[in-house]
Chimera marker file (.cmm) of the C-alpha trace (Angstrom):
<marker_set name="trace">
<marker id="1" x="17.026" y="2.062" z="-26.651" r="1" g="1" b="0" radius="0.5"/>
<marker id="2" x="17.622" y="-1.683" z="-25.391" r="1" g="1" b="0" radius="0.5"/>
<marker id="3" x="18.998" y="-0.266" z="-22.151" r="1" g="1" b="0" radius="0.5"/>
<marker id="4" x="16.339" y="1.876" z="-21.536" r="1" g="1" b="0" radius="0.5"/>
<marker id="5" x="13.498" y="-0.842" z="-22.765" r="1" g="1" b="0" radius="0.5"/>
<marker id="6" x="15.842" y="-3.208" z="-19.970" r="1" g="1" b="0" radius="0.5"/>
<marker id="7" x="15.249" y="-0.161" z="-17.392" r="1" g="1" b="0" radius="0.5"/>
<marker id="8" x="11.907" y="-0.060" z="-17.894" r="1" g="1" b="0" radius="0.5"/>
<marker id="9" x="11.151" y="-3.337" z="-17.877" r="1" g="1" b="0" radius="0.5"/>
<marker id="10" x="12.726" y="-4.041" z="-14.205" r="1" g="1" b="0" radius="0.5"/>
<marker id="11" x="11.015" y="-1.379" z="-13.015" r="1" g="1" b="0" radius="0.5"/>
<marker id="12" x="7.309" y="-2.220" z="-13.960" r="1" g="1" b="0" radius="0.5"/>
<marker id="13" x="8.315" y="-6.033" z="-13.298" r="1" g="1" b="0" radius="0.5"/>
<marker id="14" x="10.014" y="-4.884" z="-10.015" r="1" g="1" b="0" radius="0.5"/>
<marker id="15" x="6.964" y="-3.704" z="-8.424" r="1" g="1" b="0" radius="0.5"/>
<marker id="16" x="7.889" y="-0.163" z="-8.251" r="1" g="1" b="0" radius="0.5"/>
<marker id="17" x="5.381" y="2.848" z="-8.648" r="1" g="1" b="0" radius="0.5"/>
<marker id="18" x="6.200" y="5.266" z="-11.725" r="1" g="1" b="0" radius="0.5"/>
<marker id="19" x="3.910" y="8.738" z="-11.829" r="1" g="1" b="0" radius="0.5"/>
<marker id="20" x="5.132" y="11.676" z="-13.997" r="1" g="1" b="0" radius="0.5"/>
<marker id="21" x="3.448" y="15.249" z="-13.534" r="1" g="1" b="0" radius="0.5"/>
<marker id="22" x="4.033" y="18.608" z="-14.587" r="1" g="1" b="0" radius="0.5"/>
<marker id="23" x="5.073" y="21.976" z="-12.392" r="1" g="1" b="0" radius="0.5"/>
<marker id="24" x="4.924" y="24.839" z="-13.053" r="1" g="1" b="0" radius="0.5"/>
<marker id="25" x="7.505" y="27.860" z="-11.486" r="1" g="1" b="0" radius="0.5"/>
<marker id="26" x="8.509" y="31.685" z="-12.335" r="1" g="1" b="0" radius="0.5"/>
<marker id="27" x="10.759" y="31.911" z="-15.297" r="1" g="1" b="0" radius="0.5"/>
<marker id="28" x="13.478" y="34.536" z="-13.785" r="1" g="1" b="0" radius="0.5"/>
<marker id="29" x="16.166" y="33.788" z="-16.752" r="1" g="1" b="0" radius="0.5"/>
<marker id="30" x="13.951" y="36.321" z="-19.054" r="1" g="1" b="0" radius="0.5"/>
<marker id="31" x="15.478" y="39.429" z="-18.203" r="1" g="1" b="0" radius="0.5"/>
<marker id="32" x="19.109" y="40.539" z="-19.552" r="1" g="1" b="0" radius="0.5"/>
<marker id="33" x="20.622" y="43.154" z="-17.607" r="1" g="1" b="0" radius="0.5"/>
<marker id="34" x="23.793" y="44.555" z="-17.944" r="1" g="1" b="0" radius="0.5"/>
<marker id="35" x="25.970" y="44.883" z="-20.966" r="1" g="1" b="0" radius="0.5"/>
<marker id="36" x="25.023" y="41.748" z="-22.540" r="1" g="1" b="0" radius="0.5"/>
<marker id="37" x="28.371" y="40.240" z="-23.322" r="1" g="1" b="0" radius="0.5"/>
<marker id="38" x="30.250" y="42.943" z="-25.426" r="1" g="1" b="0" radius="0.5"/>
<marker id="39" x="33.208" y="44.859" z="-23.720" r="1" g="1" b="0" radius="0.5"/>
<marker id="40" x="32.932" y="48.109" z="-25.571" r="1" g="1" b="0" radius="0.5"/>
<marker id="41" x="31.308" y="49.269" z="-28.987" r="1" g="1" b="0" radius="0.5"/>
<marker id="42" x="27.497" y="49.104" z="-29.149" r="1" g="1" b="0" radius="0.5"/>
<marker id="43" x="25.609" y="45.661" z="-29.104" r="1" g="1" b="0" radius="0.5"/>
<marker id="44" x="24.088" y="44.931" z="-32.560" r="1" g="1" b="0" radius="0.5"/>
<marker id="45" x="20.577" y="44.325" z="-33.051" r="1" g="1" b="0" radius="0.5"/>
<marker id="46" x="18.656" y="41.910" z="-30.972" r="1" g="1" b="0" radius="0.5"/>
<marker id="47" x="17.983" y="38.596" z="-33.153" r="1" g="1" b="0" radius="0.5"/>
<marker id="48" x="14.359" y="37.926" z="-33.317" r="1" g="1" b="0" radius="0.5"/>
<marker id="49" x="13.909" y="35.086" z="-30.714" r="1" g="1" b="0" radius="0.5"/>
<marker id="50" x="10.548" y="33.821" z="-29.856" r="1" g="1" b="0" radius="0.5"/>
<marker id="51" x="9.324" y="35.313" z="-26.979" r="1" g="1" b="0" radius="0.5"/>
<marker id="52" x="9.079" y="32.933" z="-23.365" r="1" g="1" b="0" radius="0.5"/>
<marker id="53" x="6.303" y="33.340" z="-21.099" r="1" g="1" b="0" radius="0.5"/>
<marker id="54" x="6.179" y="34.410" z="-17.512" r="1" g="1" b="0" radius="0.5"/>
<marker id="55" x="6.617" y="30.549" z="-16.331" r="1" g="1" b="0" radius="0.5"/>
<marker id="56" x="8.186" y="27.287" z="-17.135" r="1" g="1" b="0" radius="0.5"/>
<marker id="57" x="6.683" y="24.285" z="-17.108" r="1" g="1" b="0" radius="0.5"/>
<marker id="58" x="8.953" y="20.918" z="-15.731" r="1" g="1" b="0" radius="0.5"/>
<marker id="59" x="8.168" y="17.219" z="-16.122" r="1" g="1" b="0" radius="0.5"/>
<marker id="60" x="8.772" y="15.554" z="-13.239" r="1" g="1" b="0" radius="0.5"/>
<marker id="61" x="9.017" y="11.593" z="-13.254" r="1" g="1" b="0" radius="0.5"/>
<marker id="62" x="9.176" y="10.052" z="-9.945" r="1" g="1" b="0" radius="0.5"/>
<marker id="63" x="10.126" y="6.287" z="-9.151" r="1" g="1" b="0" radius="0.5"/>
<marker id="64" x="9.056" y="4.561" z="-5.965" r="1" g="1" b="0" radius="0.5"/>
<marker id="65" x="11.252" y="1.557" z="-5.296" r="1" g="1" b="0" radius="0.5"/>
<marker id="66" x="8.865" y="-1.294" z="-2.918" r="1" g="1" b="0" radius="0.5"/>
<marker id="67" x="9.640" y="-1.700" z="0.783" r="1" g="1" b="0" radius="0.5"/>
<marker id="68" x="12.609" y="-4.409" z="1.472" r="1" g="1" b="0" radius="0.5"/>
<marker id="69" x="11.390" y="-7.586" z="3.297" r="1" g="1" b="0" radius="0.5"/>
<marker id="70" x="11.601" y="-7.461" z="6.788" r="1" g="1" b="0" radius="0.5"/>
<marker id="71" x="14.433" y="-10.057" z="8.151" r="1" g="1" b="0" radius="0.5"/>
<marker id="72" x="14.970" y="-12.138" z="11.339" r="1" g="1" b="0" radius="0.5"/>
<marker id="73" x="17.183" y="-10.266" z="13.854" r="1" g="1" b="0" radius="0.5"/>
<marker id="74" x="19.865" y="-13.152" z="14.551" r="1" g="1" b="0" radius="0.5"/>
<marker id="75" x="20.440" y="-15.086" z="11.907" r="1" g="1" b="0" radius="0.5"/>
<marker id="76" x="20.108" y="-19.205" z="12.356" r="1" g="1" b="0" radius="0.5"/>
<marker id="77" x="17.143" y="-18.166" z="14.784" r="1" g="1" b="0" radius="0.5"/>
<marker id="78" x="13.300" y="-18.605" z="13.301" r="1" g="1" b="0" radius="0.5"/>
<marker id="79" x="10.777" y="-16.244" z="14.145" r="1" g="1" b="0" radius="0.5"/>
<marker id="80" x="8.602" y="-18.655" z="15.980" r="1" g="1" b="0" radius="0.5"/>
<marker id="81" x="11.646" y="-19.910" z="18.228" r="1" g="1" b="0" radius="0.5"/>
<marker id="82" x="11.025" y="-15.705" z="19.522" r="1" g="1" b="0" radius="0.5"/>
<marker id="83" x="7.925" y="-15.888" z="20.429" r="1" g="1" b="0" radius="0.5"/>
<marker id="84" x="7.065" y="-16.622" z="23.983" r="1" g="1" b="0" radius="0.5"/>
<marker id="85" x="4.933" y="-19.944" z="24.221" r="1" g="1" b="0" radius="0.5"/>
<marker id="86" x="1.056" y="-19.269" z="25.233" r="1" g="1" b="0" radius="0.5"/>
<marker id="87" x="-0.270" y="-21.210" z="27.686" r="1" g="1" b="0" radius="0.5"/>
<marker id="88" x="-3.006" y="-23.365" z="26.902" r="1" g="1" b="0" radius="0.5"/>
<marker id="89" x="-6.278" y="-22.855" z="27.513" r="1" g="1" b="0" radius="0.5"/>
<marker id="90" x="-9.222" y="-24.654" z="29.081" r="1" g="1" b="0" radius="0.5"/>
<marker id="91" x="-12.476" y="-24.889" z="26.910" r="1" g="1" b="0" radius="0.5"/>
<marker id="92" x="-14.493" y="-24.406" z="29.954" r="1" g="1" b="0" radius="0.5"/>
<marker id="93" x="-12.730" y="-20.915" z="31.160" r="1" g="1" b="0" radius="0.5"/>
<marker id="94" x="-13.208" y="-19.477" z="27.583" r="1" g="1" b="0" radius="0.5"/>
<marker id="95" x="-17.057" y="-20.692" z="27.768" r="1" g="1" b="0" radius="0.5"/>
<marker id="96" x="-17.048" y="-18.007" z="31.068" r="1" g="1" b="0" radius="0.5"/>
<marker id="97" x="-15.426" y="-15.238" z="29.392" r="1" g="1" b="0" radius="0.5"/>
<marker id="98" x="-18.307" y="-12.851" z="28.072" r="1" g="1" b="0" radius="0.5"/>
<marker id="99" x="-17.844" y="-10.831" z="24.965" r="1" g="1" b="0" radius="0.5"/>
<marker id="100" x="-19.007" y="-7.200" z="25.251" r="1" g="1" b="0" radius="0.5"/>
<marker id="101" x="-22.164" y="-6.152" z="23.628" r="1" g="1" b="0" radius="0.5"/>
<marker id="102" x="-21.262" y="-4.444" z="20.361" r="1" g="1" b="0" radius="0.5"/>
<marker id="103" x="-24.436" y="-3.065" z="18.375" r="1" g="1" b="0" radius="0.5"/>
<marker id="104" x="-22.473" y="-1.595" z="15.520" r="1" g="1" b="0" radius="0.5"/>
<marker id="105" x="-20.141" y="0.666" z="16.855" r="1" g="1" b="0" radius="0.5"/>
<marker id="106" x="-17.991" y="2.490" z="14.366" r="1" g="1" b="0" radius="0.5"/>
<marker id="107" x="-14.749" y="3.160" z="16.069" r="1" g="1" b="0" radius="0.5"/>
<marker id="108" x="-14.136" y="6.484" z="16.235" r="1" g="1" b="0" radius="0.5"/>
<marker id="109" x="-11.358" y="8.158" z="13.345" r="1" g="1" b="0" radius="0.5"/>
<marker id="110" x="-8.407" y="10.329" z="14.403" r="1" g="1" b="0" radius="0.5"/>
<marker id="111" x="-7.119" y="12.637" z="11.875" r="1" g="1" b="0" radius="0.5"/>
<marker id="112" x="-4.431" y="15.657" z="11.724" r="1" g="1" b="0" radius="0.5"/>
<marker id="113" x="-4.991" y="18.762" z="10.048" r="1" g="1" b="0" radius="0.5"/>
<marker id="114" x="-2.639" y="19.776" z="7.379" r="1" g="1" b="0" radius="0.5"/>
<marker id="115" x="-2.007" y="23.322" z="5.685" r="1" g="1" b="0" radius="0.5"/>
<marker id="116" x="-0.869" y="22.759" z="2.035" r="1" g="1" b="0" radius="0.5"/>
<marker id="117" x="2.307" y="23.515" z="1.078" r="1" g="1" b="0" radius="0.5"/>
<marker id="118" x="3.451" y="25.422" z="-2.229" r="1" g="1" b="0" radius="0.5"/>
<marker id="119" x="4.304" y="22.261" z="-4.682" r="1" g="1" b="0" radius="0.5"/>
<marker id="120" x="2.559" y="19.886" z="-2.318" r="1" g="1" b="0" radius="0.5"/>
<marker id="121" x="1.069" y="16.682" z="-4.240" r="1" g="1" b="0" radius="0.5"/>
<marker id="122" x="-1.070" y="14.253" z="-2.281" r="1" g="1" b="0" radius="0.5"/>
<marker id="123" x="2.093" y="11.483" z="-2.847" r="1" g="1" b="0" radius="0.5"/>
<marker id="124" x="4.438" y="13.940" z="-0.938" r="1" g="1" b="0" radius="0.5"/>
<marker id="125" x="2.023" y="14.450" z="2.371" r="1" g="1" b="0" radius="0.5"/>
<marker id="126" x="1.269" y="10.270" z="2.268" r="1" g="1" b="0" radius="0.5"/>
<marker id="127" x="5.162" y="10.183" z="2.094" r="1" g="1" b="0" radius="0.5"/>
<marker id="128" x="5.296" y="12.534" z="4.859" r="1" g="1" b="0" radius="0.5"/>
<marker id="129" x="2.911" y="10.878" z="7.195" r="1" g="1" b="0" radius="0.5"/>
<marker id="130" x="2.567" y="7.241" z="6.208" r="1" g="1" b="0" radius="0.5"/>
<marker id="131" x="6.680" y="7.054" z="4.991" r="1" g="1" b="0" radius="0.5"/>
<marker id="132" x="5.067" y="5.940" z="1.616" r="1" g="1" b="0" radius="0.5"/>
<marker id="133" x="3.338" y="7.645" z="-1.397" r="1" g="1" b="0" radius="0.5"/>
<marker id="134" x="0.704" y="4.488" z="-2.088" r="1" g="1" b="0" radius="0.5"/>
<marker id="135" x="-1.665" y="6.092" z="0.317" r="1" g="1" b="0" radius="0.5"/>
<marker id="136" x="-2.509" y="9.334" z="-1.894" r="1" g="1" b="0" radius="0.5"/>
<marker id="137" x="-5.712" y="7.834" z="-2.752" r="1" g="1" b="0" radius="0.5"/>
<marker id="138" x="-6.894" y="7.336" z="1.069" r="1" g="1" b="0" radius="0.5"/>
<marker id="139" x="-6.136" y="11.099" z="1.506" r="1" g="1" b="0" radius="0.5"/>
<marker id="140" x="-7.842" y="11.940" z="-1.621" r="1" g="1" b="0" radius="0.5"/>
<marker id="141" x="-10.993" y="10.016" z="-0.539" r="1" g="1" b="0" radius="0.5"/>
<marker id="142" x="-10.995" y="11.780" z="3.124" r="1" g="1" b="0" radius="0.5"/>
<marker id="143" x="-10.507" y="15.014" z="2.044" r="1" g="1" b="0" radius="0.5"/>
<marker id="144" x="-13.097" y="15.241" z="-1.107" r="1" g="1" b="0" radius="0.5"/>
<marker id="145" x="-14.928" y="17.869" z="0.116" r="1" g="1" b="0" radius="0.5"/>
<marker id="146" x="-12.217" y="20.039" z="0.549" r="1" g="1" b="0" radius="0.5"/>
<marker id="147" x="-10.377" y="19.001" z="-2.629" r="1" g="1" b="0" radius="0.5"/>
<marker id="148" x="-12.027" y="19.529" z="-6.494" r="1" g="1" b="0" radius="0.5"/>
<marker id="149" x="-9.350" y="17.370" z="-8.339" r="1" g="1" b="0" radius="0.5"/>
<marker id="150" x="-5.999" y="15.153" z="-6.750" r="1" g="1" b="0" radius="0.5"/>
<marker id="151" x="-3.503" y="16.729" z="-8.997" r="1" g="1" b="0" radius="0.5"/>
<marker id="152" x="-3.784" y="19.940" z="-7.952" r="1" g="1" b="0" radius="0.5"/>
<marker id="153" x="-3.753" y="21.410" z="-4.558" r="1" g="1" b="0" radius="0.5"/>
<marker id="154" x="-4.080" y="24.835" z="-3.363" r="1" g="1" b="0" radius="0.5"/>
<marker id="155" x="-1.255" y="26.217" z="-1.080" r="1" g="1" b="0" radius="0.5"/>
<marker id="156" x="-2.972" y="27.342" z="2.127" r="1" g="1" b="0" radius="0.5"/>
<marker id="157" x="-6.228" y="24.629" z="2.297" r="1" g="1" b="0" radius="0.5"/>
<marker id="158" x="-6.544" y="22.432" z="5.578" r="1" g="1" b="0" radius="0.5"/>
<marker id="159" x="-7.238" y="18.822" z="5.187" r="1" g="1" b="0" radius="0.5"/>
<marker id="160" x="-7.484" y="16.143" z="7.221" r="1" g="1" b="0" radius="0.5"/>
<marker id="161" x="-5.106" y="13.414" z="7.905" r="1" g="1" b="0" radius="0.5"/>
<marker id="162" x="-5.913" y="10.309" z="9.264" r="1" g="1" b="0" radius="0.5"/>
<marker id="163" x="-3.833" y="8.849" z="11.786" r="1" g="1" b="0" radius="0.5"/>
<marker id="164" x="-3.747" y="5.177" z="11.380" r="1" g="1" b="0" radius="0.5"/>
<marker id="165" x="-3.412" y="2.944" z="14.561" r="1" g="1" b="0" radius="0.5"/>
<marker id="166" x="-0.764" y="0.276" z="14.795" r="1" g="1" b="0" radius="0.5"/>
<link id1="1" id2="2" r="1" g="1" b="0" radius="0.2"/>
<link id1="2" id2="3" r="1" g="1" b="0" radius="0.2"/>
<link id1="3" id2="4" r="1" g="1" b="0" radius="0.2"/>
<link id1="4" id2="5" r="1" g="1" b="0" radius="0.2"/>
<link id1="5" id2="6" r="1" g="1" b="0" radius="0.2"/>
<link id1="6" id2="7" r="1" g="1" b="0" radius="0.2"/>
<link id1="7" id2="8" r="1" g="1" b="0" radius="0.2"/>
<link id1="8" id2="9" r="1" g="1" b="0" radius="0.2"/>
<link id1="9" id2="10" r="1" g="1" b="0" radius="0.2"/>
<link id1="10" id2="11" r="1" g="1" b="0" radius="0.2"/>
<link id1="11" id2="12" r="1" g="1" b="0" radius="0.2"/>
<link id1="12" id2="13" r="1" g="1" b="0" radius="0.2"/>
<link id1="13" id2="14" r="1" g="1" b="0" radius="0.2"/>
<link id1="14" id2="15" r="1" g="1" b="0" radius="0.2"/>
<link id1="15" id2="16" r="1" g="1" b="0" radius="0.2"/>
<link id1="16" id2="17" r="1" g="1" b="0" radius="0.2"/>
<link id1="17" id2="18" r="1" g="1" b="0" radius="0.2"/>
<link id1="18" id2="19" r="1" g="1" b="0" radius="0.2"/>
<link id1="19" id2="20" r="1" g="1" b="0" radius="0.2"/>
<link id1="20" id2="21" r="1" g="1" b="0" radius="0.2"/>
<link id1="21" id2="22" r="1" g="1" b="0" radius="0.2"/>
<link id1="22" id2="23" r="1" g="1" b="0" radius="0.2"/>
<link id1="23" id2="24" r="1" g="1" b="0" radius="0.2"/>
<link id1="24" id2="25" r="1" g="1" b="0" radius="0.2"/>
<link id1="25" id2="26" r="1" g="1" b="0" radius="0.2"/>
<link id1="26" id2="27" r="1" g="1" b="0" radius="0.2"/>
<link id1="27" id2="28" r="1" g="1" b="0" radius="0.2"/>
<link id1="28" id2="29" r="1" g="1" b="0" radius="0.2"/>
<link id1="29" id2="30" r="1" g="1" b="0" radius="0.2"/>
<link id1="30" id2="31" r="1" g="1" b="0" radius="0.2"/>
<link id1="31" id2="32" r="1" g="1" b="0" radius="0.2"/>
<link id1="32" id2="33" r="1" g="1" b="0" radius="0.2"/>
<link id1="33" id2="34" r="1" g="1" b="0" radius="0.2"/>
<link id1="34" id2="35" r="1" g="1" b="0" radius="0.2"/>
<link id1="35" id2="36" r="1" g="1" b="0" radius="0.2"/>
<link id1="36" id2="37" r="1" g="1" b="0" radius="0.2"/>
<link id1="37" id2="38" r="1" g="1" b="0" radius="0.2"/>
<link id1="38" id2="39" r="1" g="1" b="0" radius="0.2"/>
<link id1="39" id2="40" r="1" g="1" b="0" radius="0.2"/>
<link id1="40" id2="41" r="1" g="1" b="0" radius="0.2"/>
<link id1="41" id2="42" r="1" g="1" b="0" radius="0.2"/>
<link id1="42" id2="43" r="1" g="1" b="0" radius="0.2"/>
<link id1="43" id2="44" r="1" g="1" b="0" radius="0.2"/>
<link id1="44" id2="45" r="1" g="1" b="0" radius="0.2"/>
<link id1="45" id2="46" r="1" g="1" b="0" radius="0.2"/>
<link id1="46" id2="47" r="1" g="1" b="0" radius="0.2"/>
<link id1="47" id2="48" r="1" g="1" b="0" radius="0.2"/>
<link id1="48" id2="49" r="1" g="1" b="0" radius="0.2"/>
<link id1="49" id2="50" r="1" g="1" b="0" radius="0.2"/>
<link id1="50" id2="51" r="1" g="1" b="0" radius="0.2"/>
<link id1="51" id2="52" r="1" g="1" b="0" radius="0.2"/>
<link id1="52" id2="53" r="1" g="1" b="0" radius="0.2"/>
<link id1="53" id2="54" r="1" g="1" b="0" radius="0.2"/>
<link id1="54" id2="55" r="1" g="1" b="0" radius="0.2"/>
<link id1="55" id2="56" r="1" g="1" b="0" radius="0.2"/>
<link id1="56" id2="57" r="1" g="1" b="0" radius="0.2"/>
<link id1="57" id2="58" r="1" g="1" b="0" radius="0.2"/>
<link id1="58" id2="59" r="1" g="1" b="0" radius="0.2"/>
<link id1="59" id2="60" r="1" g="1" b="0" radius="0.2"/>
<link id1="60" id2="61" r="1" g="1" b="0" radius="0.2"/>
<link id1="61" id2="62" r="1" g="1" b="0" radius="0.2"/>
<link id1="62" id2="63" r="1" g="1" b="0" radius="0.2"/>
<link id1="63" id2="64" r="1" g="1" b="0" radius="0.2"/>
<link id1="64" id2="65" r="1" g="1" b="0" radius="0.2"/>
<link id1="65" id2="66" r="1" g="1" b="0" radius="0.2"/>
<link id1="66" id2="67" r="1" g="1" b="0" radius="0.2"/>
<link id1="67" id2="68" r="1" g="1" b="0" radius="0.2"/>
<link id1="68" id2="69" r="1" g="1" b="0" radius="0.2"/>
<link id1="69" id2="70" r="1" g="1" b="0" radius="0.2"/>
<link id1="70" id2="71" r="1" g="1" b="0" radius="0.2"/>
<link id1="71" id2="72" r="1" g="1" b="0" radius="0.2"/>
<link id1="72" id2="73" r="1" g="1" b="0" radius="0.2"/>
<link id1="73" id2="74" r="1" g="1" b="0" radius="0.2"/>
<link id1="74" id2="75" r="1" g="1" b="0" radius="0.2"/>
<link id1="75" id2="76" r="1" g="1" b="0" radius="0.2"/>
<link id1="76" id2="77" r="1" g="1" b="0" radius="0.2"/>
<link id1="77" id2="78" r="1" g="1" b="0" radius="0.2"/>
<link id1="78" id2="79" r="1" g="1" b="0" radius="0.2"/>
<link id1="79" id2="80" r="1" g="1" b="0" radius="0.2"/>
<link id1="80" id2="81" r="1" g="1" b="0" radius="0.2"/>
<link id1="81" id2="82" r="1" g="1" b="0" radius="0.2"/>
<link id1="82" id2="83" r="1" g="1" b="0" radius="0.2"/>
<link id1="83" id2="84" r="1" g="1" b="0" radius="0.2"/>
<link id1="84" id2="85" r="1" g="1" b="0" radius="0.2"/>
<link id1="85" id2="86" r="1" g="1" b="0" radius="0.2"/>
<link id1="86" id2="87" r="1" g="1" b="0" radius="0.2"/>
<link id1="87" id2="88" r="1" g="1" b="0" radius="0.2"/>
<link id1="88" id2="89" r="1" g="1" b="0" radius="0.2"/>
<link id1="89" id2="90" r="1" g="1" b="0" radius="0.2"/>
<link id1="90" id2="91" r="1" g="1" b="0" radius="0.2"/>
<link id1="91" id2="92" r="1" g="1" b="0" radius="0.2"/>
<link id1="92" id2="93" r="1" g="1" b="0" radius="0.2"/>
<link id1="93" id2="94" r="1" g="1" b="0" radius="0.2"/>
<link id1="94" id2="95" r="1" g="1" b="0" radius="0.2"/>
<link id1="95" id2="96" r="1" g="1" b="0" radius="0.2"/>
<link id1="96" id2="97" r="1" g="1" b="0" radius="0.2"/>
<link id1="97" id2="98" r="1" g="1" b="0" radius="0.2"/>
<link id1="98" id2="99" r="1" g="1" b="0" radius="0.2"/>
<link id1="99" id2="100" r="1" g="1" b="0" radius="0.2"/>
<link id1="100" id2="101" r="1" g="1" b="0" radius="0.2"/>
<link id1="101" id2="102" r="1" g="1" b="0" radius="0.2"/>
<link id1="102" id2="103" r="1" g="1" b="0" radius="0.2"/>
<link id1="103" id2="104" r="1" g="1" b="0" radius="0.2"/>
<link id1="104" id2="105" r="1" g="1" b="0" radius="0.2"/>
<link id1="105" id2="106" r="1" g="1" b="0" radius="0.2"/>
<link id1="106" id2="107" r="1" g="1" b="0" radius="0.2"/>
<link id1="107" id2="108" r="1" g="1" b="0" radius="0.2"/>
<link id1="108" id2="109" r="1" g="1" b="0" radius="0.2"/>
<link id1="109" id2="110" r="1" g="1" b="0" radius="0.2"/>
<link id1="110" id2="111" r="1" g="1" b="0" radius="0.2"/>
<link id1="111" id2="112" r="1" g="1" b="0" radius="0.2"/>
<link id1="112" id2="113" r="1" g="1" b="0" radius="0.2"/>
<link id1="113" id2="114" r="1" g="1" b="0" radius="0.2"/>
<link id1="114" id2="115" r="1" g="1" b="0" radius="0.2"/>
<link id1="115" id2="116" r="1" g="1" b="0" radius="0.2"/>
<link id1="116" id2="117" r="1" g="1" b="0" radius="0.2"/>
<link id1="117" id2="118" r="1" g="1" b="0" radius="0.2"/>
<link id1="118" id2="119" r="1" g="1" b="0" radius="0.2"/>
<link id1="119" id2="120" r="1" g="1" b="0" radius="0.2"/>
<link id1="120" id2="121" r="1" g="1" b="0" radius="0.2"/>
<link id1="121" id2="122" r="1" g="1" b="0" radius="0.2"/>
<link id1="122" id2="123" r="1" g="1" b="0" radius="0.2"/>
<link id1="123" id2="124" r="1" g="1" b="0" radius="0.2"/>
<link id1="124" id2="125" r="1" g="1" b="0" radius="0.2"/>
<link id1="125" id2="126" r="1" g="1" b="0" radius="0.2"/>
<link id1="126" id2="127" r="1" g="1" b="0" radius="0.2"/>
<link id1="127" id2="128" r="1" g="1" b="0" radius="0.2"/>
<link id1="128" id2="129" r="1" g="1" b="0" radius="0.2"/>
<link id1="129" id2="130" r="1" g="1" b="0" radius="0.2"/>
<link id1="130" id2="131" r="1" g="1" b="0" radius="0.2"/>
<link id1="131" id2="132" r="1" g="1" b="0" radius="0.2"/>
<link id1="132" id2="133" r="1" g="1" b="0" radius="0.2"/>
<link id1="133" id2="134" r="1" g="1" b="0" radius="0.2"/>
<link id1="134" id2="135" r="1" g="1" b="0" radius="0.2"/>
<link id1="135" id2="136" r="1" g="1" b="0" radius="0.2"/>
<link id1="136" id2="137" r="1" g="1" b="0" radius="0.2"/>
<link id1="137" id2="138" r="1" g="1" b="0" radius="0.2"/>
<link id1="138" id2="139" r="1" g="1" b="0" radius="0.2"/>
<link id1="139" id2="140" r="1" g="1" b="0" radius="0.2"/>
<link id1="140" id2="141" r="1" g="1" b="0" radius="0.2"/>
<link id1="141" id2="142" r="1" g="1" b="0" radius="0.2"/>
<link id1="142" id2="143" r="1" g="1" b="0" radius="0.2"/>
<link id1="143" id2="144" r="1" g="1" b="0" radius="0.2"/>
<link id1="144" id2="145" r="1" g="1" b="0" radius="0.2"/>
<link id1="145" id2="146" r="1" g="1" b="0" radius="0.2"/>
<link id1="146" id2="147" r="1" g="1" b="0" radius="0.2"/>
<link id1="147" id2="148" r="1" g="1" b="0" radius="0.2"/>
<link id1="148" id2="149" r="1" g="1" b="0" radius="0.2"/>
<link id1="149" id2="150" r="1" g="1" b="0" radius="0.2"/>
<link id1="150" id2="151" r="1" g="1" b="0" radius="0.2"/>
<link id1="151" id2="152" r="1" g="1" b="0" radius="0.2"/>
<link id1="152" id2="153" r="1" g="1" b="0" radius="0.2"/>
<link id1="153" id2="154" r="1" g="1" b="0" radius="0.2"/>
<link id1="154" id2="155" r="1" g="1" b="0" radius="0.2"/>
<link id1="155" id2="156" r="1" g="1" b="0" radius="0.2"/>
<link id1="156" id2="157" r="1" g="1" b="0" radius="0.2"/>
<link id1="157" id2="158" r="1" g="1" b="0" radius="0.2"/>
<link id1="158" id2="159" r="1" g="1" b="0" radius="0.2"/>
<link id1="159" id2="160" r="1" g="1" b="0" radius="0.2"/>
<link id1="160" id2="161" r="1" g="1" b="0" radius="0.2"/>
<link id1="161" id2="162" r="1" g="1" b="0" radius="0.2"/>
<link id1="162" id2="163" r="1" g="1" b="0" radius="0.2"/>
<link id1="163" id2="164" r="1" g="1" b="0" radius="0.2"/>
<link id1="164" id2="165" r="1" g="1" b="0" radius="0.2"/>
<link id1="165" id2="166" r="1" g="1" b="0" radius="0.2"/>
</marker_set>
């Protein structure tokens, strides 16, 4: 029990993201066919057992580790040394350059359409498109008109995935 507590403490204090959810899959193991293990003779009366439902409920625990910090390209070379030196700009040159008039222009967002597949979650879709599961809330906010609940996605629905500029 102590090891479990230490493990959970490391996960929570280390910046990891944990999430749990349940999935429901159809049972395929409820029908018994064949001789049921009897080599000869007749089987005894079946013992009374609890009848299982048509679906199996699975509990899933996902742990996302934080991304590693970027390391310098070459050992011993500082990042400042790798940047090219900027030419000094005179104050007169800055005053001559006119800024274009910007009148409440909102940059147009670009979207990519995605059809929800079976067993998809917003976290999994975020991982596919952005490399991290942390952007699932942004996906939900962009698709509130299509998605009623962020925890239940219906396969076949089309959602908009914002294309992030880098």
